[in-house]
C-alpha positions as CSV (number, residue, x, y, z in Angstrom):
1,M,0.0,0.0,0.0
2,D,2.8,2.3,0.8
3,L,4.4,1.5,-2.6
4,W,1.1,2.4,-4.4
5,E,1.0,5.8,-2.7
6,R,4.6,6.4,-3.6
7,A,3.9,5.6,-7.3
8,R,0.9,7.9,-7.4
9,A,3.0,10.7,-5.8
10,F,5.8,10.1,-8.3
11,A,3.3,10.1,-11.3
12,G,1.8,13.4,-10.1
13,E,5.2,14.9,-9.6
14,A,6.1,13.8,-13.1
15,A,2.9,15.2,-14.7
16,K,3.5,18.5,-12.8
17,R,7.1,18.6,-14.0
18,S,6.0,17.9,-17.5
19,Q,3.5,20.7,-17.5
20,E,6.1,23.1,-16.2
21,L,8.5,22.0,-18.9
22,S,5.9,22.4,-21.6
23,A,4.9,25.8,-20.4
24,E,8.6,26.8,-20.2
25,A,9.2,25.4,-23.8
26,A,6.1,27.3,-25.1
27,K,7.3,30.4,-23.4
28,R,10.8,30.1,-24.8
29,S,9.4,29.2,-28.3
30,S,7.2,32.3,-28.3
31,A,10.1,34.4,-27.3
32,L,12.3,32.9,-30.0
33,V,9.6,33.4,-32.7
34,S,9.1,37.0,-31.5
35,E,12.9,37.5,-31.6
36,T,13.2,35.9,-35.0
37,A,10.4,38.0,-36.4
38,K,11.9,41.1,-35.0
39,K,15.3,40.2,-36.5
40,S,13.7,39.4,-39.9
41,K,11.9,42.8,-39.9
42,E,15.2,44.5,-39.1
43,I,17.0,42.6,-41.8
44,F,14.3,43.3,-44.4
45,S,14.2,47.0,-43.5
46,E,18.0,47.2,-43.7
47,T,17.9,45.3,-47.1
48,A,15.2,47.6,-48.4
49,T,17.2,50.6,-47.3
50,K,20.3,49.3,-49.0
51,S,18.4,48.5,-52.2
52,R,17.0,52.0,-52.3
53,E,20.4,53.4,-51.8
54,I,21.9,51.2,-54.5
55,A,19.1,52.1,-56.9
56,A,19.5,55.7,-56.3
57,E,23.3,55.5,-56.8
58,A,22.7,53.5,-60.1
59,T,20.2,56.1,-61.3
60,K,22.6,58.9,-60.5
61,Q,25.5,57.1,-62.3
62,A,23.1,56.5,-65.3
63,D,22.1,60.1,-65.4
64,L,25.8,61.2,-65.4
65,L,26.7,58.7,-68.1
66,A,23.7,59.9,-70.2
67,G,24.8,63.5,-69.8
68,Q,28.3,62.7,-70.9
69,I,27.0,60.8,-74.0
70,K,24.8,63.7,-74.9
71,R,27.6,66.2,-74.7
72,L,29.9,63.9,-76.8
73,S,27.2,63.5,-79.4
74,T,26.6,67.2,-79.7
75,D,30.4,67.8,-80.0
76,L,31.1,65.2,-82.7
77,P,30.1,66.0,-86.3
78,V,27.5,63.7,-87.8
79,P,28.4,62.4,-91.2
80,S,25.7,62.6,-93.9
81,I,24.3,59.3,-94.8
82,P,23.9,58.8,-98.6
83,S,20.5,58.1,-99.9
84,I,19.8,54.5,-100.6
85,P,18.5,53.9,-104.1
86,A,15.1,52.4,-104.5
87,I,15.2,48.6,-105.0
88,P,13.2,47.6,-108.1
89,P,10.5,45.1,-107.4
90,I,11.4,41.5,-107.9
91,P,9.4,40.1,-110.9
92,S,6.9,37.5,-109.9
93,A,7.8,33.9,-110.8
94,V,4.1,33.1,-111.4
95,A,3.4,32.5,-115.1
96,P,1.4,35.3,-116.7
97,E,-2.3,34.8,-117.3
98,P,-3.0,33.9,-121.0
99,D,-4.7,36.6,-123.0
100,E,-8.0,36.3,-124.7
101,A,-6.4,35.9,-128.1
102,E,-4.5,32.8,-127.0
103,L,-7.6,31.3,-125.3
104,E,-9.6,31.9,-128.5
105,R,-6.8,30.3,-130.6
106,Y,-7.0,27.1,-128.5
107,G,-10.8,26.9,-128.5
108,I,-11.5,28.1,-124.9
109,T,-14.6,30.1,-125.8
110,E,-17.6,31.2,-123.8
111,D,-19.6,28.4,-125.5
112,L,-17.1,25.8,-124.2
113,R,-17.2,27.3,-120.7
114,E,-21.0,27.1,-120.6
115,F,-20.9,23.5,-121.9
116,V,-18.3,22.5,-119.2
117,K,-20.4,24.1,-116.4
118,G,-23.1,21.6,-117.3
119,M,-20.8,18.6,-116.6
120,T,-20.7,16.7,-113.4
121,I,-18.4,14.0,-111.9
122,S,-20.8,11.4,-113.1
123,T,-20.3,12.7,-116.7
124,F,-16.8,11.4,-116.6
125,R,-17.3,8.3,-114.3
126,D,-20.2,7.0,-116.3
127,F,-18.8,7.7,-119.7
128,P,-18.8,4.4,-121.8
129,L,-15.0,4.2,-122.4
130,Q,-12.9,1.2,-121.4
131,D,-9.6,1.7,-119.6
132,E,-6.5,1.3,-121.7
133,P,-3.1,-0.1,-120.5
134,E,-1.1,2.7,-119.1
135,M,2.1,3.6,-121.1
136,S,4.9,3.8,-118.6
137,D,7.2,5.6,-121.0
138,V,4.9,8.6,-121.5
139,P,5.8,11.4,-119.1
140,T,3.5,13.9,-117.4
141,V,4.6,17.6,-117.5
142,S,2.6,20.4,-115.9
143,N,-0.3,18.1,-115.1
144,V,-0.8,17.3,-118.8
145,R,-0.2,14.0,-120.5
146,Q,2.4,14.1,-123.2
147,D,0.6,11.5,-125.3
148,L,-1.6,14.4,-126.5
149,N,-0.8,16.2,-129.7
150,E,0.7,19.7,-129.6
151,W,-2.6,21.6,-129.8
152,Q,-4.4,19.3,-127.2
153,A,-1.5,19.6,-124.7
154,R,-1.6,23.4,-124.8
155,H,-5.4,23.4,-124.7
156,A,-5.4,21.2,-121.6
157,T,-2.8,23.4,-119.8
158,L,-4.9,26.5,-120.5
159,V,-8.2,25.0,-119.7
160,L,-7.0,23.8,-116.2
161,S,-6.1,27.4,-115.3
162,A,-9.0,29.2,-117.1
163,V,-11.9,26.8,-116.4
164,K,-12.0,25.8,-112.7
165,E,-14.6,23.1,-113.2
166,I,-12.2,21.0,-115.3
167,S,-9.5,21.4,-112.7
168,K,-11.9,20.3,-110.0
169,F,-13.0,17.3,-111.9
170,R,-9.5,16.2,-112.7
171,Y,-8.4,16.6,-109.0
172,E,-11.3,14.5,-107.7
173,L,-11.1,11.8,-110.4
174,C,-7.4,11.3,-111.1
175,P,-5.9,8.9,-110.2
176,R,-8.5,7.7,-107.7
177,Y,-11.2,6.6,-110.2
178,M,-9.4,6.8,-113.6
179,K,-6.0,7.3,-115.2
180,E,-4.9,10.6,-116.5
181,R,-4.9,9.3,-120.1
182,K,-8.6,8.2,-119.8
183,F,-9.6,11.5,-118.3
184,W,-8.3,13.6,-121.2
185,R,-9.6,11.2,-123.8
186,I,-13.1,11.5,-122.3
187,Y,-12.7,15.3,-122.1
188,F,-11.7,15.8,-125.8
189,L,-14.5,13.4,-126.9
190,L,-17.0,15.5,-125.0
191,V,-15.9,18.9,-126.3
192,N,-15.0,17.8,-129.8
193,N,-17.8,19.8,-131.3
194,Y,-16.5,23.0,-129.7
195,T,-12.7,22.4,-130.3
196,S,-12.4,20.5,-133.7
197,L,-12.6,23.7,-135.8
198,Y,-9.8,25.5,-133.8
199,E,-7.6,22.4,-133.8
200,N,-7.9,21.9,-137.6
201,K,-7.2,25.6,-138.2
202,Y,-4.1,25.4,-136.0
203,F,-2.6,22.5,-137.9
204,E,-3.5,24.1,-141.3
205,E,-1.6,27.2,-140.2
206,L,1.4,25.0,-139.2
207,K,1.3,23.3,-142.6
208,V,1.2,26.6,-144.5
209,K,4.1,27.9,-142.4
210,A,6.1,24.8,-143.0
211,E,5.6,25.0,-146.8
212,E,6.6,28.7,-146.8
213,E,9.8,27.8,-144.8
214,E,10.5,25.0,-147.3
215,R,10.2,27.4,-150.2
216,E,12.4,30.0,-148.5
217,A,15.0,27.3,-147.9
218,K,15.0,26.2,-151.6
219,K,15.2,29.8,-152.7
220,E,18.2,30.4,-150.5
221,V,19.9,27.2,-151.8
222,S,19.3,28.3,-155.4
223,E,20.6,31.8,-154.8
224,T,23.7,30.4,-153.1
225,T,24.3,28.0,-156.0
226,Q,24.0,30.8,-158.6
227,A,26.4,33.0,-156.6
228,T,28.9,30.2,-156.4
229,T,28.6,29.5,-160.2
230,A,29.1,33.2,-161.0
231,E,32.1,33.4,-158.7
232,H,33.6,30.4,-160.4
233,K,33.2,31.9,-163.8
234,D,34.8,35.1,-162.7
235,M,37.8,33.2,-161.3
236,K,38.2,31.4,-164.6
237,A,38.1,34.6,-166.6
238,Q,40.6,36.3,-164.3
239,S,42.9,33.2,-164.7
240,K,42.8,33.5,-168.5
241,T,43.5,37.2,-168.4
242,S,46.5,36.8,-166.1
243,T,47.9,34.0,-168.3
244,S,47.6,36.0,-171.6
245,T,49.5,38.9,-170.0
246,N,52.5,36.8,-169.1
247,P,55.5,37.5,-171.5
248,E,57.0,34.0,-171.1
249,H,53.6,32.4,-171.9
250,D,53.4,34.6,-175.1
251,L,56.9,33.3,-176.1
252,D,55.9,29.7,-175.6
253,V,52.7,30.3,-177.6
254,F,54.8,31.8,-180.4
255,L,57.3,29.0,-180.5
256,L,55.0,26.0,-179.7
257,G,51.6,27.3,-180.4
258,D,48.7,27.9,-178.1
259,L,48.5,24.6,-176.1
260,G,45.5,25.8,-174.2
261,S,43.4,26.1,-177.3
262,D,43.6,22.4,-178.3
263,D,40.3,21.6,-176.7
264,E,38.6,24.5,-178.5
265,G,39.9,24.1,-182.1
266,P,39.1,21.2,-184.5
267,D,41.1,18.0,-184.8
268,G,44.2,18.2,-187.0
269,D,45.4,21.6,-185.9
270,D,48.6,20.1,-184.5
271,G,50.2,20.2,-188.1
272,G,51.8,23.5,-187.5
273,L,53.4,22.2,-184.3
274,D,54.7,19.2,-186.2
275,D,56.2,21.4,-189.0
276,D,58.1,23.4,-186.5
277,F,59.6,20.2,-185.0
278,D,60.5,19.0,-188.5
279,K,62.3,22.2,-189.2
280,I,64.2,21.9,-186.0
281,D,65.2,18.3,-186.9
282,A,66.4,19.3,-190.4
283,T,68.5,22.1,-189.1
284,S,70.1,19.8,-186.6
285,V,71.0,17.3,-189.4
286,L,72.6,20.0,-191.6
287,E,74.7,21.2,-188.7
288,S,75.9,17.7,-188.0
289,D,76.9,17.1,-191.7
290,D,79.0,20.3,-191.7
291,D,80.8,19.2,-188.6
292,D,81.6,15.9,-190.2
293,K,83.1,17.6,-193.3
294,E,85.3,19.9,-191.3
295,K,86.6,16.9,-189.3
296,A,87.5,15.0,-192.5
297,A,89.3,18.0,-194.0
298,G,91.4,18.4,-190.9
299,K,92.4,14.8,-191.0
300,A,93.5,15.1,-194.7
301,E,95.7,18.1,-194.0
302,S,97.4,16.4,-191.1
303,A,98.1,13.4,-193.4
304,Q,99.7,15.4,-196.1
305,Q,102.0,17.1,-193.6
């Protein structure tokens, strides 16, 4: 029993001591927090004061520097800046729009536009035309098949830019529902009544132009041939004239006859030349006989002596 009382007294003493320690800790903690807050306020106030002082000093230095720069700028002469010439506008790389004359030449008329406006996607998809095997070696340039003729290729290029309906149909159909080759075959079959006259006229003009160029070429060849012949004749005439004025040639003609005229004269004209050679031979024979006689006389005289 005495032990129990002593335990209770010890527990009460411990609880009381604990409360005292807790109160003391709370009091010290409150004092510490208060002191910390006070120190923080003092530090913050001091920092703010320092910041304002630094900012004021920086502003003062900036004002001084700005004043110095301003004075230097007013003292230094400012060179005149030459005017920059205007830069011409860069030409646009977009191809120019075709004029009405070209559109008319390739059959893109108001009648054709009205006809095309009445077409639909079904007009091409339901057209009774079987697919043909695609030609792998036929190129496509500017969205136009090169298996078209010259006039059709240019017409197709113009109609894609001038008639938006055709461009729309081609975009939706090729190559999802049909090949490029089939699309243009169907198109030119549909508009044949509107384009055949212009196409035939175009190729007729090309034919006439080709014939004119051929005639001009033949004319130039003929004129060149005539000029060459005349030049050759002039050279022959000059050659004959220069030959006739040569003294040595005149002496040869006198002694031997005109050898250059054999082709022009009749046959048998060589008799005069033969006679001259005969005379020369006879003279040579006579001279040789006289020499023999002189030699014989000389021998006789030497014998007598």
